[in-house]
C-alpha positions in Angstrom: -19.2 -33.0 -9.4 -21.4 -30.8 -11.6 -21.9 -28.6 -8.3 -17.9 -27.7 -8.0 -17.7 -28.3 -12.1 -20.2 -25.0 -12.7 -19.0 -23.1 -9.3 -17.8 -20.1 -9.8 -16.0 -16.5 -8.5 -17.6 -13.6 -10.1 -15.3 -10.4 -10.4 -15.8 -6.6 -12.0 -12.5 -4.6 -13.0 -12.6 -0.8 -10.8 -11.5 2.6 -12.1 -8.3 1.9 -10.4 -8.1 -1.2 -13.0 -7.9 -3.5 -9.9 -10.2 -6.9 -9.8 -13.4 -6.7 -7.7 -14.7 -9.9 -6.1 -18.3 -9.6 -6.1 -19.2 -12.7 -4.5 -19.0 -16.9 -5.2 -21.9 -18.9 -6.9 -23.1 -21.2 -9.6 -23.2 -20.5 -13.4 -25.4 -21.4 -16.0 -27.1 -20.5 -19.0 -30.2 -20.1 -20.4 -32.5 -17.9 -22.6 -33.8 -14.8 -20.2 -37.1 -13.5 -21.8 -36.4 -10.0 -20.5 -32.9 -9.7 -22.3 -34.5 -11.5 -25.4 -31.5 -13.9 -25.3 -29.0 -16.7 -24.0 -27.9 -15.1 -20.8 -25.0 -16.0 -18.1 -26.4 -16.5 -14.6 -24.3 -16.5 -11.8 -26.7 -17.5 -8.2 -24.8 -17.1 -4.8 -24.0 -20.6 -3.2 -24.9 -18.4 0.2 -28.5 -17.4 -0.4 -29.3 -18.1 -4.1 -29.5 -14.6 -5.0 -28.7 -13.5 -8.7 -24.8 -12.3 -8.8 -24.9 -11.6 -12.8 -27.8 -11.7 -15.3 -25.5 -10.9 -18.8 -26.9 -11.9 -22.0 -24.4 -12.9 -24.7 -24.0 -10.4 -26.9 -23.2 -11.7 -30.5 -20.7 -8.3 -31.1 -19.2 -8.7 -27.8 -15.5 -10.0 -27.5 -14.9 -12.7 -25.1 -11.5 -14.2 -24.4 -10.5 -17.5 -22.3 -7.4 -17.2 -20.1 -5.5 -19.7 -18.1 -8.2 -22.8 -18.8 -10.2 -21.7 -15.9 -10.9 -17.8 -16.6 -13.8 -16.0 -19.3 -13.1 -12.4 -19.4 -15.4 -9.7 -21.3 -16.0 -6.3 -21.3 -19.8 -5.2 -20.5 -19.7 -1.8 -21.2 -16.9 0.6 -21.9 -16.2 0.8 -18.8 -17.5 -2.1 -17.2 -14.9 -5.3 -17.2 -16.7 -8.5 -16.1 -14.6 -11.8 -15.4 -15.4 -15.1 -14.5 -13.3 -17.5 -12.3 -14.6 -21.7 -12.6 -13.2 -23.5 -9.8 -12.4 -26.2 -12.8 -11.5 -26.3 -16.3 -14.2 -28.5 -17.4 -17.1 -26.1 -16.0 -15.3 -23.3 -18.3 -15.5 -25.3 -21.1 -18.8 -26.0 -20.9 -19.6 -22.1 -20.6 -17.4 -21.5 -23.7 -18.8 -23.4 -25.5 -22.4 -22.1 -25.0 -20.9 -18.5 -25.9 -19.4 -19.9 -29.0 -22.5 -21.9 -29.8 -24.3 -18.5 -29.2 -22.2 -16.6 -31.4 -21.3 -19.0 -34.3 -17.6 -19.9 -33.5 -15.3 -22.7 -32.8 -14.6 -23.6 -28.8 -11.3 -24.1 -29.8 -10.4 -20.3 -30.2 -9.6 -18.2 -27.0 -11.7 -15.3 -28.1 -14.2 -14.4 -30.0 -14.6 -11.3 -32.2 -16.5 -8.6 -33.2 -18.8 -9.4 -35.8 -19.8 -6.9 -38.9 -21.7 -9.4 -40.9 -23.8 -12.3 -40.1 -22.7 -15.4 -38.3 -22.8 -17.4 -41.4 -21.0 -14.6 -43.6 -18.5 -14.5 -41.3 -17.5 -17.9 -40.7 -17.8 -18.4 -44.9 -15.3 -15.5 -44.8 -13.3 -16.5 -42.2 -12.9 -20.0 -41.8 -10.9 -21.2 -39.2 -8.0 -22.3 -40.7 -7.2 -19.2 -42.5 -4.2 -16.8 -41.6 -6.1 -13.6 -40.3 -3.3 -11.3 -41.0 -0.1 -12.0 -43.2 3.0 -11.5 -40.7 6.3 -11.2 -42.6 9.0 -13.7 -42.4 11.0 -13.5 -39.2 13.8 -12.4 -40.3 16.8 -9.5 -39.4 15.7 -7.3 -42.5 11.8 -7.7 -41.9 12.0 -6.2 -37.9 10.9 -2.8 -39.8 8.2 -4.0 -41.0 6.9 -6.1 -38.3 7.2 -3.3 -36.0 5.1 -1.0 -38.2 2.2 -3.5 -38.5 2.5 -4.1 -34.7 2.2 -0.3 -34.1 -0.9 0.1 -36.5 -2.8 -2.5 -35.3 -2.9 -1.1 -32.0 -5.6 1.5 -32.8 -8.1 -0.9 -34.1 -9.7 -4.1 -31.7 -10.2 -6.3 -34.3 -7.4 -5.9 -36.3 -5.4 -6.5 -32.6 -7.3 -9.8 -31.9 -6.9 -11.1 -35.5 -2.5 -10.1 -34.9 -2.9 -11.8 -31.4 -4.4 -15.0 -32.8 -1.7 -14.8 -36.0 1.3 -14.6 -33.5 -0.1 -16.9 -31.6 -0.6 -19.7 -34.3 2.8 -19.6 -36.0 4.9 -19.8 -32.6 6.2 -16.6 -33.6 7.3 -14.5 -30.5 9.5 -17.3 -29.9 11.2 -16.7 -33.5 11.4 -13.0 -32.4 13.3 -13.4 -29.4 15.5 -15.5 -30.8 16.3 -12.6 -33.1 16.6 -10.5 -30.1 19.5 -13.0 -29.1 21.2 -12.3 -32.6 21.1 -8.5 -32.5 22.1 -8.5 -29.2 25.2 -10.5 -30.6 25.6 -8.2 -33.6 24.9 -5.0 -31.7 22.8 -3.9 -34.2 20.9 -1.2 -32.4 18.9 -0.4 -34.9 16.9 -3.5 -34.5 17.1 -3.9 -30.9 15.0 -0.5 -31.4 12.4 -2.3 -33.6 12.1 -5.1 -31.1 11.7 -3.1 -28.2 8.9 -1.4 -30.2 7.4 -5.1 -31.5 7.6 -6.7 -28.1 5.8 -3.5 -26.1 2.6 -4.0 -29.2 2.3 -7.3 -28.5 1.9 -6.9 -24.6 -0.4 -4.0 -25.4 -2.7 -6.2 -27.8 -3.6 -7.6 -24.3 -3.7 -11.4 -24.9 -3.9 -14.2 -21.9 -2.4 -16.7 -24.2 0.3 -14.6 -26.0 1.8 -13.7 -22.1 1.9 -17.4 -21.2 4.4 -17.8 -24.1 5.9 -14.6 -23.3 6.2 -15.0 -19.1 7.2 -18.3 -19.5 10.3 -19.3 -18.2 11.8 -19.8 -21.7 11.1 -16.5 -22.6 10.4 -14.0 -20.1 14.5 -12.9 -19.6 14.5 -12.0 -23.2 11.3 -10.3 -23.3 12.7 -7.6 -20.5 16.0 -7.5 -23.0 14.0 -6.3 -25.4 12.5 -4.0 -23.6 16.0 -2.2 -22.5 16.3 -1.0 -25.8 14.2 1.9 -25.6 14.7 4.1 -28.7 14.3 7.4 -26.7 16.8 6.3 -23.9 20.5 7.3 -24.4 21.8 4.0 -22.9 19.7 0.5 -22.4 18.3 0.0 -19.0 19.6 -3.0 -17.6 16.4 -4.8 -15.9 18.2 -8.2 -16.8 20.9 -7.0 -14.4 18.5 -6.2 -11.3 16.4 -8.9 -12.0 19.7 -11.9 -11.8 21.9 -10.3 -10.1 20.2 -7.7 -7.5 17.1 -9.0 -6.9 17.4 -12.3 -4.7 15.0 -14.9 -4.1 15.4 -15.6 -0.7 13.5 -18.5 0.7 12.9 -18.4 4.4 11.6 -22.0 4.6 12.9 -24.1 1.3 10.2 -24.5 -0.9 10.0 -27.9 -2.2 6.7 -27.8 -4.8 8.6 -26.5 -8.2 5.4 -25.4 -9.4 4.8 -23.0 -6.1 8.9 -21.6 -7.0 7.8 -21.1 -10.6 4.6 -18.8 -10.3 6.6 -16.5 -7.3 9.4 -15.6 -10.1 7.0 -15.4 -12.7 4.8 -13.2 -10.8 7.7 -11.1 -9.3 9.0 -10.6 -13.1 5.7 -9.8 -14.7 4.8 -7.0 -11.8 8.3 -5.6 -12.4 7.9 -5.4 -16.4 4.6 -3.7 -15.7 5.4 -1.3 -12.7 9.3 0.0 -13.5 9.9 -1.1 -17.6 6.5 -0.2 -18.9 5.9 3.2 -19.3 2.9 4.7 -17.8 0.3 4.5 -20.3 -1.7 7.0 -22.2 -5.2 8.0 -21.6 -5.7 5.7 -24.8 -3.4 2.9 -23.6 -4.6 2.6 -20.2 -7.2 -0.3 -21.4 -4.6 -2.5 -23.2 -3.0 -3.5 -19.9 -6.1 -5.2 -18.3 -5.1 -8.3 -19.0 -1.5 -8.0 -17.6 -3.3 -6.5 -14.5 -5.4 -9.8 -14.3 -2.4 -12.4 -15.2 -0.5 -10.6 -12.3 -3.8 -10.7 -9.9 -5.0 -14.3 -10.5 -1.4 -16.0 -10.3 -1.3 -13.9 -6.9 -4.2 -15.6 -5.7 -2.9 -19.0 -6.5 0.5 -18.3 -5.0 -1.6 -17.9 -1.3 -3.8 -20.1 -1.8 -1.0 -22.6 -2.5 1.3 -21.6 0.4 -1.9 -21.0 3.0 -2.8 -24.7 2.3 1.1 -25.7 3.1 0.2 -26.3 6.9 4.0 -27.7 7.6 5.6 -24.7 6.0 3.8 -22.1 7.8 4.3 -24.3 11.4 7.7 -24.1 10.4 7.8 -19.9 9.3 6.6 -19.2 12.9 8.3 -21.7 15.1 11.7 -19.7 13.7 10.0 -16.3 14.0 9.0 -17.2 17.9 12.6 -18.8 18.2 14.4 -17.0 20.8 17.7 -18.8 19.0 16.8 -17.2 15.3 19.5 -14.6 14.7 18.5 -11.0 13.7 18.6 -11.3 10.2 16.9 -14.5 10.0 13.6 -12.8 11.2 14.0 -10.3 10.0 13.5 -12.0 6.6 10.9 -13.8 8.1 9.1 -10.8 8.7 9.6 -9.4 5.4 8.1 -12.4 4.2 5.1 -12.4 6.0 4.2 -8.8 4.8 4.5 -9.9 1.5 2.2 -12.9 2.3 -0.3 -10.9 4.0 -0.3 -8.1 1.2 -0.9 -10.6 -1.4 -3.6 -12.4 0.7 -5.7 -9.1 -0.2 -6.6 -10.1 -3.6 -8.0 -13.6 -2.2 -11.9 -13.2 -1.8 -13.6 -12.5 1.5 -14.3 -16.1 2.9 -10.5 -17.2 1.6 -9.2 -13.8 3.1 -11.0 -14.8 6.6 -9.5 -18.2 6.7 -6.4 -17.2 5.7 -6.3 -14.6 9.1 -7.7 -17.1 11.0 -5.4 -19.4 10.5 -2.5 -16.8 10.9 -4.0 -16.2 14.4 -4.6 -20.0 15.2 -0.6 -19.8 14.3 0.4 -17.0 16.7 0.6 -14.1 14.3 -0.1 -11.4 17.3 2.5 -13.2 20.1 5.0 -13.3 16.9 4.8 -9.6 16.6 4.5 -8.1 19.7 8.2 -9.4 19.8 9.6 -8.1 16.7 7.7 -5.0 17.0 9.7 -4.3 19.9 12.8 -5.1 18.2 16.1 -2.6 17.4 16.2 -3.5 13.6 13.8 0.2 12.3 13.4 -2.1 9.1 11.7 -5.1 11.1 9.2 -2.5 13.3 8.3 -1.4 9.8 7.3 -5.0 8.4 5.5 -5.8 11.7 4.0 -2.3 11.6 2.3 -3.7 8.2 1.2 -6.5 8.9 -0.5 -5.5 12.6 -1.8 -2.9 10.2 -3.3 -5.7 7.8 -4.7 -7.7 11.1 -6.6 -4.6 12.3 -7.8 -3.7 9.0 -9.3 -7.1 9.1 -10.3 -8.3 12.8 -10.3 -5.2 15.1 -12.2 -7.8 17.5 -9.4 -10.3 17.1 -6.7 -8.0 17.8 -8.6 -6.8 21.1 -9.5 -10.3 22.5 -6.3 -10.8 22.4 -4.8 -8.3 24.7 -7.4 -8.8 26.5 -6.5 -11.9 27.5 -2.8 -11.2 27.7 -3.5 -8.9 30.2 -4.6 -11.3 32.4 -1.1 -13.4 32.7 1.4 -10.2 31.7 2.9 -6.8 32.9 1.5 -3.5 31.1 5.1 -3.0 29.9 4.9 -5.6 27.8 0.9 -5.5 26.7 0.8 -5.7 22.2 -0.8 -2.4 22.7 1.8 -0.3 24.9 4.3 -1.9 22.9 2.7 -0.4 20.1 2.0 3.1 21.9 5.8 3.0 22.1 6.5 2.5 18.6 4.5 5.7 18.7 6.1 7.6 21.0 9.6 6.7 20.2 9.6 7.1 16.3 12.9 9.3 15.3 11.6 9.9 11.5 11.3 13.3 12.1 8.1 13.8 10.2 6.8 10.7 12.5 5.5 9.0 9.5 5.6 5.7 11.5 4.2 7.5 14.2 0.9 8.5 12.1 0.2 5.1 11.0 0.2 3.6 14.7 -1.9 6.4 15.6 -4.9 5.5 13.2 -4.1 1.8 14.3 -5.0 2.8 17.8 -7.7 5.2 16.9 -9.2 2.1 15.1 -9.1 -0.3 18.2 -10.3 2.0 20.5 -13.6 2.7 18.5 -16.8 1.5 19.7 -18.0 2.0 16.1 -16.8 -1.0 14.9 -17.0 -3.1 19.0 -19.5 -5.8 19.2 -22.1 -6.0 21.3 -23.9 -9.7 21.9 -26.2 -10.6 24.5 -23.3 -12.0 27.5 -21.1 -9.6 26.5 -20.3 -6.0 25.4 -17.1 -5.6 24.2 -16.8 -1.6 24.4 -17.6 -1.9 28.3 -14.8 -4.7 28.4 -12.0 -3.2 26.0 -12.2 0.6 27.0 -12.4 -0.4 30.6 -9.2 -2.2 30.0 -7.7 0.5 27.7 -8.1 3.0 30.3 -6.7 0.5 33.6 -3.8 -0.9 31.9 -2.9 1.3 28.4 -3.7 5.0 29.1 -1.0 6.3 31.9 1.1 4.7 28.9 -0.1 7.0 25.9 -0.6 10.1 28.5 3.2 9.8 29.8 4.7 12.1 27.2 1.9 14.9 27.3 2.1 14.4 31.7 6.1 14.7 31.5 6.1 17.9 29.4 3.5 20.7 31.0 4.8 19.8 34.8 5.0 23.1 35.7 2.9 25.4 33.6 5.4 25.2 31.1 6.5 23.3 27.3 9.6 21.0 29.1 10.5 20.4 25.7 9.2 22.5 22.6 11.4 21.0 19.8 9.3 20.2 16.5 9.6 17.0 17.2 8.1 16.2 20.5 5.5 19.2 19.5 4.7 16.9 16.6 4.5 13.9 18.9 2.0 15.9 21.4 -0.5 17.1 18.9 -0.8 13.3 17.7 -1.4 11.9 21.0 -4.0 15.1 21.4 -6.0 14.0 18.2 -6.3 10.5 20.0 -7.4 12.1 23.1 -9.7 14.1 21.4 -11.3 11.0 19.4 -11.6 9.8 23.5 -13.7 12.5 24.3 -15.9 12.1 21.1 -16.3 8.5 21.7 -15.6 7.3 24.9 -18.3 9.5 27.5 -17.2 8.6 30.9 -13.9 6.4 30.4 -12.3 9.8 29.5 -14.4 12.3 31.8 -13.2 10.2 34.8 -9.6 10.0 33.6 -9.8 14.0 32.3 -10.9 14.4 36.5 -8.6 12.7 38.1 -5.5 13.5 36.1 -6.7 17.1 35.8 -5.6 16.6 32.2 -7.2 19.5 30.4 -4.9 22.0 32.7 -2.0 20.4 31.9 -3.0 20.3 28.3 -3.8 24.0 28.2 0.0 24.3 29.0 1.0 23.7 25.3 -1.5 27.4 24.7 2.5 28.9 25.5 3.6 26.3 22.8 5.7 28.4 20.4 4.5 25.8 17.7 1.1 27.4 17.0 0.1 23.8 15.4 0.4 22.2 18.8 -1.5 25.4 20.4 -4.5 24.9 17.8 -4.2 21.1 19.0 -5.0 21.8 23.0 -7.3 24.3 21.8 -9.3 22.1 19.7 -9.4 19.0 22.5 -10.8 21.8 25.2 -13.4 22.7 22.3 -14.6 19.1 21.8 -14.9 18.8 25.5 -17.2 22.0 25.6 -18.9 21.0 23.0 -20.8 18.2 24.7 -22.1 20.7 26.9 -21.7 18.4 29.8 -21.8 20.2 33.4 -19.8 17.9 35.2 -16.7 19.3 32.6 -18.1 23.2 33.1 -17.8 23.2 36.8 -14.7 21.7 36.5 -13.7 24.2 33.9 -14.6 26.8 35.6 -13.8 26.1 39.3 -10.2 25.5 38.1 -10.1 28.8 36.1 -9.2 27.2 32.6 -10.8 29.9 30.5 -7.6 31.7 31.6 -4.5 29.6 29.1 -6.8 30.3 25.9 -7.8 33.9 27.0 -4.1 34.7 27.6 -3.7 33.0 23.9 -5.8 35.2 22.2 -4.7 38.5 24.2 -0.9 37.4 23.3 -1.9 37.1 19.6 -2.4 40.4 19.6 -3.9 42.1 16.5 -3.1 39.2 14.3 -5.7 37.7 12.4 -4.8 34.1 11.8 -6.2 30.4 12.4 -5.5 30.9 16.1 -7.2 33.5 16.5 -10.3 32.2 14.8 -10.6 29.4 16.3 -10.7 31.0 20.1 -13.2 33.4 19.1 -15.2 30.3 17.4 -15.4 28.8 21.0 -16.2 31.4 22.1 -19.4 31.7 19.9 -20.3 28.3 20.4 -20.8 29.5 23.8 -22.9 32.6 23.1 -24.6 30.6 20.7 -25.6 27.4 22.8 -26.4 29.9 25.5 -25.0 27.7 28.2 -25.1 29.7 30.8 -22.8 28.6 33.8 -19.9 29.1 31.3 -21.0 33.1 30.4 -21.7 34.1 33.8 -17.8 33.0 34.5 -16.2 34.1 31.3 -18.2 37.8 31.9 -17.9 37.4 36.0 -14.1 37.0 35.5 -12.8 38.1 31.9 -15.1 41.1 30.5 -12.3 44.0 31.9 -9.9 42.2 29.6 -12.4 41.5 26.5 -14.2 44.2 26.3 -11.8 46.0 24.0 -12.1 43.1 21.6 -14.7 44.7 19.3 -13.7 43.6 15.6 -16.6 40.7 16.5 -19.6 41.3 18.5 -18.7 37.9 20.3 -17.8 39.3 23.8 -20.0 42.2 23.8 -23.0 39.4 23.2 -22.2 37.3 25.5 -22.4 40.3 28.2 -25.7 40.8 26.8 -26.5 37.2 27.2 -25.2 37.5 31.0 -27.2 40.4 31.8 -30.4 38.9 30.2 -30.1 35.8 32.3 -29.6 38.3 35.1 -32.9 40.0 34.4 -34.4 37.1 34.0 -33.9 35.4 37.2 -34.7 39.1 38.9 -37.6 39.3 37.6 -38.0 35.7 39.0 -37.1 36.3 42.3 -39.6 39.9 42.1 -42.5 37.2 40.7 -41.9 34.7 43.6 -41.6 37.0 46.3 -45.0 39.0 44.7 -46.5 35.5 44.6 -45.2 35.1 48.3 -46.5 38.0 49.5 -49.8 37.6 48.3 -50.2 33.7 50.1 -49.1 35.3 53.4 -51.4 37.7 53.1 -54.5 35.5 53.0 -53.6 33.6 55.7 -55.1 35.4 59.0 -52.4 34.8 61.5 -53.6 35.8 65.7 -52.5 38.8 66.9 -50.5 38.5 70.4 -48.8 41.4 71.5 -47.6 40.0 74.3 -45.9 37.3 72.8 -43.8 40.0 70.6 -40.8 39.2 72.2 -41.3 35.3 71.4 -42.5 35.7 67.7 -38.7 37.4 67.2 -37.0 34.4 68.5 -39.4 31.5 68.5 -38.5 28.7 65.0 -42.2 27.7 65.0 -44.4 30.9 64.5 -43.4 33.0 61.0 -43.4 36.7 60.5 -45.7 38.9 59.2 -45.3 40.1 56.2 -48.8 41.9 55.3 -49.3 43.8 58.7 
């Protein structure tokens, strides 16, 4: 029992004000000699390593939130949270913290101490009000607004005001006044209430949030926030939340607590993202507890949905059922997109279990169906879900498509469906295609492929990809470069071909012999270099980059392929056509030849000088081409000297041999292969 009671997750708040999971372990409190005080210790349940060692500082403000959370700031920009599995464990540790700080455990926050603990307790007994609140009446609203605004600059006064508001049930009285002001059309009162409610949110107090975000109060809180004094007309946030934003249940949710939690989270997220203005530098820490409130709500929602196997099974059944109409399927896909987004709040081991559950239920074959649908929204949502799966486990996706290839035609393989979506993206800027290209690159990246004793994922998957998918990826490229000219040279086609070339360039760098065989068999570099003629410079540069990566490998197989096919010709033509313009294309071409010169790639240097030097020798604003000629001549001299040395040495050796002199056999010597000529007579 005690094992689960003390089980906690450790979170830290990152620079983006998001909570990062630091691991799961068991918490204890004990005296640490090195820190000279009672401390909180969390040891990881996996290996017993120390996840947290934090001295309970008498001057640190600790907050207890939602019965199972303890949150505090360790330093100016370092916030920590312990999330307990059980309320009882949270209460135990809270008592230890309060004991060190001399507090009654019934408080929800410990405050900065100015005097000693004893004096502080005598001066501020638990029963005395910490701040005298004005009576909650219409004529006091300005005074209340001034009070709330004035305390925001002082952490201690913020805590005192929060306790006063909590103890007197003050917020509900304020919201009753809001209804009165709205009925009376009392604009001045409504403006004051905006300042009051916004200020209370900035108190950053979880117990106040629980009141404000309850079903009873939240819409009135939203109502108060509509009356921003800086706006000529109030916003219509309540109208949006009640009429425009419809809660869709793809499958009926029977758990009333879960329904309430989903409604609450959506509305609180709306308050944070839409209603509240972007906080200034001085206010950015005021809403950290609001961020935490939303974060832990999402954790709870995902956990509750995931545990309901009947619910998830029913969602999948309808998603893959051919009888499901398009609108319903769209709702189901959007639900899963939100579900996957929420799952990012889970700690790693729970996230693993979440995605494994989805995989077991058949998320990948379901995605295959919906990614091929006509509805753009459905395809977009399906792509987002696919990206979560690829990010979580590219190996899981690869394993699925390889198994699928044994039973299906190439056309309907998931990866080919993804490639087709990339090719057919109708967005002028190809936003969806760019996203899909990134996912494909992750899937074909050997860096994240596994190697085990009995099988190598890299060789298996790359064999699959080049046999079943590469022809789909290169089809637009081959179709547009059939007769030494760009068939379609419009902007959108050029963008697509640039994306495909980016992926092929990645293959050249990472796939060695698979891509080499493909390039040789398809004469692919020749087809790519046709794009040097494109009117779109960015596409010509992509083609050049592809060749540059190939040459960068310094592989003689590639070098022979290039020289035999005379593949420098389109590059040199592009350089000459560019004339005297000093631009990116000019620089990139010269860099290519400079690389060949510096790396002294002899076979390429000889080919370039022997075939193109006459055309290039007039380019004198760089020394690259003269340098190539110099390298070429130096190599010829070296070869000539080597030959001379060989002849000299050979001659000396021949002279040392005593051949018999037989003048009668002169005629035979000239024709007989068995006798060597005399070189020294």
